N, C-alpha and C positions, 0 to 999 in steps of 0.2 A: 259247088263244083269247081269253080275257079280257084278257090282257096286250097282245095285238095290237090289240084294239079300243081299249084305253086309250092306247096309243102313237099310234095314228092320230088319236084325239080330241085329244091334246095337240098333235100336229103341225098339225092343222087350226086349233086355237085360236091357236097361235103365228102361223100364216100370216094368220089373220083380224086379229090384233092388228097385224101388220106392215102389212097393207092399210089398216087404219083410220088408223094413224100416218102412212103416206105420203099418204093422202087428206087428212088434216087439215093436213099440212105444205103440200101443194099449194094448198089453199084459203087458208091463211094467206099463202102467197107471192103468190097472185093478188090477194088483198085488199090486201097491202102495195104491190104494183106499181100497183094502181088508185089507191090513196091517194096514192102518190108522183106519179102522173101528174096528179092534180088539184092537188097542191101545187106542182108545177113542179120538184121535186127529182128527180134521176136516181138510181135504185137499180140497182146492178149485182149480179147473183148470181154468186158465184164458187164453183165446185165444187158438190158435191152437198149441202152444208149440214150434214154430220155434225159438223164441228168436229174439231180435231186430237186432243185427248185422248180424247174419247168414242168416236170411230171406231176409234182405235188400241186401246182397251181392250175395247169391247163386241163388236167383230167376232170376236176370238179366243174370247171367252166364248161367243158364239153358236155357233161351230164346235164347241167342246168339248161344249156342251149337245146338239147334234145327234148327235155321235158317242156320247155317253153314252146317248142314247135308243136308237140303233141297237144298242149293246152290250146294253142291258137287254132289248131285244126278241129278240135272237138267243141270248143265254145267260142262265142263271139268275143272279140277283144274288148278292151276297156272303152274304146271309142267306136264300137261296132255298128252304130246306127240305131234305128228304131228297135226298141225293146232291149237295148244293151244294159239299161240300168234297172230293169225289173219292174214289178208292179208298184212298188213304193214310189217310184218316180212319177208315174201317172197320177197317183192319188195326191202327191205333193203339188203337182202342177194344177190340178183341179182346185185344191184348197187355196192355193195362191191366187188363182183367178177369181174365186169367190170373195176373197178378202179385198181385192181391188174393186170389185163391183159394189161391195157394201160401203167402202170408203172408211175413213178413220172414225172411230167412235167419238161421239160428242160433237161432231162437226155437223153444221146444218146443210152443207153441200153434199154432192154425190161423190166427192173424192177426185173429181176430174182436175182440181186445181193442182194436185200433187203430180209431180213428174215421175213417171215410171223409169227406173234405172235398169 
C-alpha cells in the first residue's frame, strides 16, 4: 500500500513538473513573439522546440523511467526483503546449511574447526 502511494506521488510530481515546464516554455515563447512584433523582426517557430539531441536522449530516458516505476509498483525490487530472490534462494540456503553441518569430507571432526565466512 505504501509503495503504491509513493509511486502515485512520484507520477503526480513528474506530471506537475512537465506542466510547469510547458507553461514556462509557452510564456517565454509568447513573450519572445511579442518582443519580435514590437521590434519588427519575424520569428518563426519550427517544431515543438525540444531540439535534436535533447529530445532524442530525454524521451527514451523518460520512457525507461516510467517502465521502471511500473515494474517497481508491480513486483518487489531486487532488494525487496523476504521472498525477493525466489524459491531457489531458500533451497540454496538449506543446502548450504546442511553442508556446514556435515563438515568437510574426509575429516574426522565435525567441521567446527573451520571458520564460516
